[in-house]
TIZA-401659 format. One line per 3 residues: number of its first residue (from 1); their letters; for each residue x, y, z of N, C-alpha, C. Coordinates in steps of 0.05 Angstrom, whole numbers. Example, Ala and Ser with C-alpha at 12.3 -4.5 7.8 and 13.67 -1.06 7.14 Angstrom:
<nodes>
1> as> 264 -114 156 246 -90 156 264 -66 156 ~ 257 -45 142 273 -21 143 258 1 157
</nodes>
This chain:
<nodes>
1> xxx> -298 11 -247 -309 37 -259 -339 27 -277 ~ -356 36 -269 -386 43 -273 -381 45 -307 ~ -388 27 -324 -386 31 -352 -406 56 -358
4> xxx> -420 57 -353 -453 67 -347 -445 104 -344 ~ -420 109 -334 -410 128 -325 -398 148 -343 ~ -399 167 -352 -403 187 -381 -382 202 -368
7> xxx> -362 214 -343 -343 227 -336 -315 215 -336 ~ -309 232 -350 -273 224 -363 -258 219 -343 ~ -236 199 -345 -204 200 -336 -195 219 -340
10> xxx> -188 237 -320 -167 255 -320 -135 253 -312 ~ -119 262 -325 -81 253 -326 -73 272 -329 ~ -51 287 -313 -34 300 -312 0 296 -343
13> xxx> -4 310 -352 20 307 -371 37 326 -377 ~ 68 325 -367 86 350 -381 116 337 -397 ~ 114 309 -400 136 301 -423 138 282 -400
16> xxx> 142 284 -382 165 267 -369 165 233 -373 ~ 182 225 -363 185 192 -367 154 181 -343 ~ 160 197 -318 131 185 -297 106 194 -303
19> xxx> 109 222 -320 83 229 -327 76 211 -354 ~ 93 205 -373 90 185 -394 74 150 -392 ~ 87 150 -360 74 112 -347 47 118 -339
22> xxx> 37 150 -327 16 148 -320 -6 155 -339 ~ 8 166 -356 -12 164 -391 -27 133 -389 ~ 0 122 -393 -5 93 -402 -27 77 -389
25> xxx> -27 87 -362 -35 65 -343 -66 77 -340 ~ -72 107 -346 -92 115 -344 -103 115 -366 ~ -92 105 -393 -105 99 -409 -123 77 -418
28> xxx> -107 58 -408 -117 33 -400 -133 22 -388 ~ -139 53 -360 -158 49 -341 -184 60 -356 ~ -172 74 -372 -207 90 -387 -216 78 -414
31> xxx> -199 59 -425 -207 40 -444 -223 11 -425 ~ -213 -1 -407 -230 -26 -387 -249 -12 -373 ~ -249 12 -380 -284 27 -360 -298 43 -379
34> xxx> -295 48 -410 -305 45 -426 -309 95 -426 ~ -284 103 -416 -294 130 -413 -265 144 -422 ~ -273 161 -431 -261 181 -446 -240 191 -428
37> xxx> -216 206 -451 -190 204 -419 -190 235 -434 ~ -176 252 -411 -172 281 -424 -143 274 -408 ~ -123 290 -422 -91 291 -423 -92 327 -423
40> xxx> -83 336 -390 -82 361 -383 -51 359 -384 ~ -43 385 -394 -14 400 -389 -20 421 -381 ~ -11 433 -357 1 470 -344 18 472 -353
43> xxx> 24 506 -356 46 520 -367 60 532 -341 ~ 37 527 -313 46 553 -287 55 572 -289 ~ 46 589 -316 53 617 -323 41 630 -301
46> xxx> 14 631 -295 4 648 -283 21 665 -259 ~ 43 646 -242 58 668 -233 82 683 -239 ~ 78 683 -265 101 705 -281 87 724 -294
49> xxx> 57 729 -289 37 751 -299 56 774 -312 ~ 65 783 -295 84 810 -292 105 816 -328 ~ 122 788 -325 122 785 -347 107 790 -375
52> xxx> 86 778 -369 70 782 -399 63 811 -398 ~ 63 829 -382 59 850 -392 84 864 -400 ~ 105 857 -400 132 869 -425 131 850 -442
55> xxx> 118 832 -460 116 813 -475 141 790 -472 ~ 156 780 -450 161 760 -450 145 734 -460 ~ 117 739 -452 100 714 -466 77 715 -463
58> xxx> 56 702 -483 34 719 -478 21 684 -476 ~ -14 700 -461 -19 673 -460 -31 648 -472 ~ -39 667 -494 -36 641 -523 -9 629 -540
61> xxx> 12 638 -542 37 622 -535 35 613 -514 ~ 30 613 -489 41 592 -468 4 565 -470 ~ -9 580 -481 -35 554 -487 -14 537 -500
64> xxx> -16 549 -523 5 533 -551 18 510 -544 ~ 33 531 -527 67 508 -520 40 484 -502 ~ 31 494 -488 17 468 -465 1 447 -477
67> xxx> -15 458 -505 -29 438 -519 -17 425 -532 ~ 5 428 -547 24 419 -556 47 390 -537 ~ 44 400 -517 59 376 -490 39 359 -489
70> xxx> 12 363 -485 -15 346 -483 -14 336 -502 ~ -10 339 -527 -22 321 -546 1 302 -552 ~ 25 308 -550 49 291 -552 43 263 -523
73> xxx> 30 275 -496 12 246 -489 -8 235 -497 ~ -23 263 -519 -47 234 -521 -37 218 -546 ~ -18 224 -555 -5 206 -567 3 183 -566
76> xxx> 6 185 -538 27 162 -526 -3 141 -513 ~ -28 167 -497 -56 147 -495 -60 135 -523 ~ -63 145 -543 -78 133 -564 -60 100 -583
79> xxx> -44 105 -575 -25 76 -580 -19 64 -556 ~ -21 67 -542 -28 46 -514 -62 40 -513 ~ -76 52 -522 -110 40 -527 -127 53 -552
82> xxx> -121 37 -574 -127 48 -596 -164 43 -598 ~ -169 71 -606 -194 80 -616 -204 96 -582 ~ -188 99 -565 -194 104 -542 -199 138 -552
85> xxx> -229 151 -540 -233 187 -540 -212 198 -524 ~ -194 217 -533 -177 218 -518 -178 250 -531 ~ -183 274 -518 -177 310 -520 -158 320 -501
88> xxx> -144 340 -504 -128 356 -493 -138 374 -477 ~ -121 383 -458 -122 410 -446 -106 419 -438 ~ -102 454 -442 -79 461 -421 -88 488 -399
91> xxx> -71 500 -389 -84 512 -361 -52 533 -364 ~ -57 562 -361 -37 576 -348 -33 566 -315 ~ -49 555 -298 -46 550 -275 -19 531 -264
94> xxx> -14 518 -244 6 498 -240 -20 471 -237 ~ 11 450 -244 -4 429 -258 -27 421 -232 ~ -16 426 -217 -28 424 -183 -54 432 -186
97> xxx> -58 463 -189 -82 470 -196 -108 469 -216 ~ -91 456 -241 -103 448 -255 -118 421 -258 ~ -103 399 -242 -109 376 -238 -136 384 -218
100> xxx> -137 395 -196 -155 398 -187 -180 406 -193 ~ -180 430 -213 -203 438 -222 -214 426 -236 ~ -207 394 -258 -208 387 -267 -217 359 -270
103> xxx> -218 355 -238 -231 333 -222 -256 342 -212 ~ -266 366 -214 -287 368 -211 -308 357 -233 ~ -322 339 -237 -332 322 -257 -324 298 -269
106> xxx> -292 293 -261 -281 275 -268 -284 246 -251 ~ -283 216 -265 -290 195 -248 -261 188 -243 ~ -238 206 -245 -216 195 -234 -195 205 -240
109> xxx> -170 222 -229 -153 244 -237 -123 222 -231 ~ -109 218 -243 -91 194 -252 -59 218 -244 ~ -39 211 -230 -20 230 -232 14 212 -225
112> xxx> 28 217 -246 47 203 -228 66 210 -206 ~ 75 193 -196 93 192 -174 124 200 -175 ~ 128 222 -172 158 225 -176 176 207 -152
115> xxx> 169 185 -141 194 171 -132 179 167 -101 ~ 195 147 -86 197 133 -65 217 138 -47 ~ 213 139 -18 226 142 3 221 145 31
118> xxx> 239 156 50 223 154 71 214 177 76 ~ 234 204 64 235 240 73 208 243 57 ~ 181 250 86 163 265 71 158 289 60
121> xxx> 148 298 48 154 320 27 171 328 6 ~ 192 309 9 211 306 -15 209 295 -30 ~ 204 272 -34 204 253 -52 181 243 -72
124> xxx> 162 255 -60 128 254 -72 127 275 -80 ~ 122 292 -105 131 310 -111 96 331 -109 ~ 101 358 -108 88 376 -101 58 372 -111
127> xxx> 61 377 -140 34 373 -157 20 339 -148 ~ 32 316 -144 22 299 -135 3 296 -113 ~ 21 307 -86 10 311 -59 -11 324 -56
130> xxx> -10 348 -77 -34 369 -80 -60 351 -89 ~ -52 348 -108 -77 334 -123 -83 305 -107 ~ -72 289 -94 -86 282 -70 -99 287 -48
133> xxx> -88 309 -43 -96 317 -26 -128 340 -23 ~ -123 349 -50 -156 370 -51 -170 358 -73 ~ -159 338 -94 -180 330 -116 -215 327 -96
136> xxx> -225 323 -119 -258 319 -118 -264 298 -125 ~ -251 275 -133 -251 248 -146 -239 236 -128 ~ -236 213 -134 -211 191 -121 -193 201 -143
139> xxx> -166 191 -128 -142 201 -142 -128 173 -153 ~ -113 171 -164 -91 143 -175 -57 154 -174 ~ -46 143 -159 -12 158 -161 -5 142 -165
142> xxx> 15 135 -205 28 119 -208 61 115 -205 ~ 77 99 -195 105 99 -196 111 102 -227 ~ 136 102 -226 142 109 -250 158 80 -266
145> xxx> 154 53 -254 158 29 -260 147 26 -292 ~ 154 10 -306 142 9 -331 119 -5 -333 ~ 101 -22 -351 88 -44 -355 84 -49 -324
148> xxx> 65 -31 -315 45 -32 -299 18 -48 -296 ~ 12 -66 -293 -11 -79 -299 -34 -72 -287 ~ -60 -73 -299 -81 -66 -292 -89 -104 -270
151> xxx> -113 -85 -251 -120 -101 -238 -135 -122 -258 ~ -139 -150 -249 -150 -169 -268 -157 -201 -254 ~ -159 -228 -263 -165 -241 -251 -131 -252 -238
154> xxx> -112 -245 -251 -83 -247 -243 -62 -229 -228 ~ -76 -213 -227 -76 -187 -216 -93 -171 -194 ~ -82 -177 -168 -99 -172 -152 -101 -142 -140
157> xxx> -129 -134 -127 -125 -112 -108 -128 -118 -75 ~ -104 -101 -73 -106 -94 -40 -117 -72 -30 ~ -135 -79 -16 -143 -56 -2 -147 -49 32
160> xxx> -125 -28 46 -120 -33 73 -143 -9 75 ~ -149 -30 116 -172 -2 132 -163 -13 153 ~ -175 5 168 -167 8 200 -198 5 213
163> xxx> -219 -4 205 -251 1 216 -252 19 211 ~ -239 50 210 -255 75 201 -275 86 178 ~ -293 103 185 -301 106 160 -292 104 136
166> xxx> -265 124 130 -255 134 112 -246 97 109 ~ -231 78 116 -228 55 111 -246 37 106 ~ -279 43 117 -301 26 105 -308 40 66
169> xxx> -310 64 64 -311 73 37 -279 62 23 ~ -269 63 32 -250 49 16 -251 18 10 ~ -255 9 25 -265 -28 19 -282 -29 -3
172> xxx> -311 -7 6 -333 -10 -12 -320 -5 -44 ~ -303 12 -50 -297 22 -68 -277 -3 -88 ~ -256 -3 -69 -234 -30 -75 -262 -54 -83
175> xxx> -270 -58 -75 -299 -84 -74 -301 -76 -109 ~ -319 -58 -112 -333 -48 -138 -308 -52 -158 ~ -285 -40 -149 -259 -46 -162 -250 -67 -177
178> xxx> -253 -86 -158 -249 -113 -162 -266 -133 -170 ~ -284 -128 -169 -308 -137 -185 -306 -128 -214 ~ -300 -106 -224 -310 -97 -254 -279 -100 -262
181> xxx> -266 -103 -249 -243 -117 -275 -242 -156 -265 ~ -247 -158 -250 -248 -194 -249 -221 -203 -231 ~ -219 -182 -209 -193 -184 -203 -198 -192 -166
184> xxx> -181 -212 -157 -188 -222 -127 -189 -200 -111 ~ -189 -196 -91 -194 -178 -64 -177 -184 -43 ~ -154 -170 -37 -149 -175 -2 -151 -158 18
187> xxx> -164 -158 35 -170 -139 51 -139 -137 76 ~ -130 -115 80 -107 -115 93 -112 -102 118 ~ -105 -112 144 -104 -98 165 -83 -100 180
190> xxx> -73 -74 204 -47 -75 211 -47 -68 233 ~ -27 -91 257 -34 -78 279 -4 -77 287 ~ 10 -72 305 28 -57 321 33 -68 349
193> xxx> 50 -76 356 53 -82 388 52 -63 402 ~ 35 -59 428 30 -32 441 58 -20 458 ~ 55 -1 462 79 10 482 79 2 512
196> xxx> 103 -3 512 104 -9 542 119 9 556 ~ 119 21 587 136 31 596 169 28 602 ~ 172 40 613 202 37 621 216 2 639
199> xxx> 185 0 653 191 -22 669 176 -42 654 ~ 173 -45 629 153 -65 616 129 -74 630 ~ 118 -53 639 84 -63 644 65 -62 617
202> xxx> 51 -75 625 28 -66 599 9 -41 596 ~ -9 -38 588 -25 -17 585 -46 -22 607 ~ -64 -10 621 -79 -6 639 -96 -27 637
205> xxx> -109 -43 656 -130 -65 640 -111 -94 635 ~ -95 -86 631 -82 -116 612 -66 -124 635 ~ -61 -159 635 -51 -172 658 -14 -174 658
208> xxx> -11 -176 616 11 -177 618 20 -167 586 ~ 51 -159 580 45 -153 540 40 -171 529 ~ 37 -198 534 29 -220 512 1 -213 510
211> xxx> -12 -208 530 -42 -211 527 -49 -180 522 ~ -35 -159 522 -37 -146 505 -27 -140 476 ~ -15 -148 467 -15 -164 441 -37 -175 430
214> xxx> -42 -195 446 -68 -210 434 -88 -193 423 ~ -96 -169 452 -114 -159 450 -111 -140 421 ~ -88 -131 412 -90 -106 393 -93 -131 368
217> xxx> -83 -148 366 -79 -180 345 -114 -179 332 ~ -126 -183 359 -151 -197 354 -176 -175 347 ~ -161 -150 358 -180 -122 346 -175 -124 321
220> xxx> -149 -120 309 -149 -121 279 -168 -144 268 ~ -163 -164 275 -171 -189 255 -195 -182 258 ~ -220 -172 279 -246 -174 274 -248 -147 250
223> xxx> -245 -126 247 -239 -102 232 -237 -118 207 ~ -207 -136 199 -211 -153 176 -245 -169 167 ~ -243 -171 184 -263 -197 183 -289 -186 175
226> xxx> -300 -160 185 -322 -144 181 -322 -131 151 ~ -287 -119 151 -286 -117 122 -295 -135 102 ~ -278 -159 104 -287 -190 79 -321 -188 83
229> xxx> -330 -177 106 -363 -195 104 -384 -167 82 ~ -365 -134 88 -377 -119 72 -379 -120 37 ~ -350 -131 35 -345 -137 14 -361 -154 1
232> xxx> -360 -176 6 -375 -200 -3 -408 -186 -6 ~ -414 -176 16 -451 -173 18 -450 -157 -13 ~ -428 -132 -17 -432 -118 -40 -428 -130 -58
235> xxx> -413 -149 -67 -405 -162 -87 -393 -191 -83 ~ -425 -204 -82 -432 -230 -77 -406 -251 -98 ~ -402 -247 -117 -390 -262 -136 -359 -262 -126
238> xxx> -349 -241 -109 -319 -226 -112 -299 -251 -93 ~ -277 -257 -103 -267 -272 -100 -259 -255 -68 ~ -261 -261 -47 -238 -241 -18 -231 -256 -2
241> xxx> -201 -246 7 -193 -248 34 -173 -238 50 ~ -170 -233 70 -159 -213 87 -117 -224 97 ~ -113 -206 104 -86 -207 110 -81 -189 139
244> xxx> -64 -206 157 -54 -193 185 -20 -185 185 ~ -24 -163 176 2 -151 184 11 -133 205 ~ 40 -144 220 55 -127 243 67 -114 232
247> xxx> 74 -82 241 98 -72 239 75 -39 242 ~ 97 -20 230 81 2 230 66 11 207 ~ 43 16 204 15 25 185 36 21 154
250> xxx> 42 51 154 47 58 124 70 25 117 ~ 94 30 126 114 12 120 101 -18 112 ~ 86 -28 134 66 -54 131 50 -52 105
253> xxx> 39 -37 101 16 -32 74 40 -33 51 ~ 55 -22 48 69 -22 21 81 -49 22 ~ 94 -58 40 112 -81 43 84 -103 35
256> xxx> 65 -110 38 43 -128 38 26 -125 7 ~ 31 -91 4 20 -97 -26 35 -92 -49 ~ 60 -100 -47 86 -104 -64 77 -117 -92
259> xxx> 58 -138 -82 48 -161 -111 16 -151 -117 ~ 16 -135 -118 -9 -113 -126 -9 -108 -163 ~ -35 -110 -160 -36 -80 -184 -54 -63 -176
262> xxx> -63 -62 -154 -71 -36 -149 -69 -41 -119 ~ -69 -9 -106 -68 -14 -76 -87 11 -60 ~ -116 7 -47 -135 29 -41 -134 27 -14
265> xxx> -133 60 -10 -128 70 17 -154 89 21 ~ -155 89 42 -172 115 53 -164 140 64 ~ -172 161 58 -160 190 53 -158 190 88
268> xxx> -165 190 103 -153 181 131 -166 167 142 ~ -145 163 164 -154 139 179 -164 142 210 ~ -166 128 240 -172 138 252 -159 154 274
271> xxx> -131 153 262 -117 167 288 -115 205 267 ~ -124 198 247 -119 233 232 -138 254 243 ~ -137 272 247 -150 295 249 -182 295 227
274> xxx> -198 312 244 -222 309 219 -208 332 196 ~ -192 350 207 -187 376 192 -173 373 165 ~ -145 337 175 -133 338 156 -144 321 134
277> xxx> -132 336 102 -154 320 77 -144 293 68 ~ -112 291 77 -94 263 74 -90 260 100 ~ -92 244 109 -84 235 139 -54 220 141
280> xxx> -44 222 165 -12 209 165 -6 188 150 ~ -23 172 153 -13 144 142 -13 139 114 ~ -38 149 111 -41 150 71 -17 164 61
283> xxx> -15 184 68 9 204 58 36 188 67 ~ 50 168 85 70 163 86 54 132 64 ~ 35 123 58 36 106 41 46 117 4
286> xxx> 37 142 0 50 148 -23 82 147 -28 ~ 90 147 -7 118 155 -10 132 127 -11 ~ 113 103 -5 128 75 8 122 58 -20
289> xxx> 105 68 -29 78 44 -41 104 45 -69 ~ 103 12 -86 113 16 -111 95 1 -120 ~ 67 3 -119 47 -5 -131 27 24 -142
292> xxx> 9 26 -157 -11 53 -153 -21 42 -134 ~ -29 75 -131 -47 82 -100 -67 102 -113 ~ -96 88 -106 -111 94 -109 -123 101 -76
295> xxx> -136 133 -81 -130 144 -56 -166 151 -51 ~ -180 139 -33 -208 143 -40 -217 160 -16 ~ -239 185 -20 -250 205 -4 -284 187 5
</nodes>
């Protein structure tokens, strides 16, 4: 993060353990980037507007309750990073809507990830998914594990790319972040064995299944080489390496980034429709990753 950038880091807090972990990570990131931190708590009372009309709750009471929760998050942030400029904000809307609103003008939004699993749309919380899909700035989803390190000399950044425009943006952002934190950068590309028909014939134009596999591997290696060159040109002093993994994209990315401090992915890849705000691979990575994931648009 650019220390000359005065935009805040925004983090959602609802009092849960995963939100506490997210606040701790966001506070350290804001401190390292010399940015202020905004802790947001949303009461989700908008859907209960008729109840307000009969006196079951008032907007002022709801705001005060949310601010009290947000202040608990702010206390966690101040304990994590003493001297950090922290303020709180409340909303009557849902957490998803509140964080999307605060993403306008933010440099980063941080959200706690509710869990990991293979069932899409179940273990990734609705707030995290919505923010990752609709935020107007980069988003980091933080898993529930404690003591997650920030990137640094001994804690690298991994960026996954498929050569798409979104992947190229992810490489650019990852290189900038790695250089800022003094962390090594590893460029990851994934290849998968080409499908064969029932007669084990290779794709049209290729002589054998082995030739088809080599063609896919070579193409992925070229993507990685190009990404390494782009990162090195943008950040000449950065240590950049590459890795080539085989398997399903999301599973391979999650596996190969397990030792990283941060995983960076683009919001969309080559195989995703332009109308989708968050591509299928990126979405699956959010379910499977065990490290903080930065979504770049």
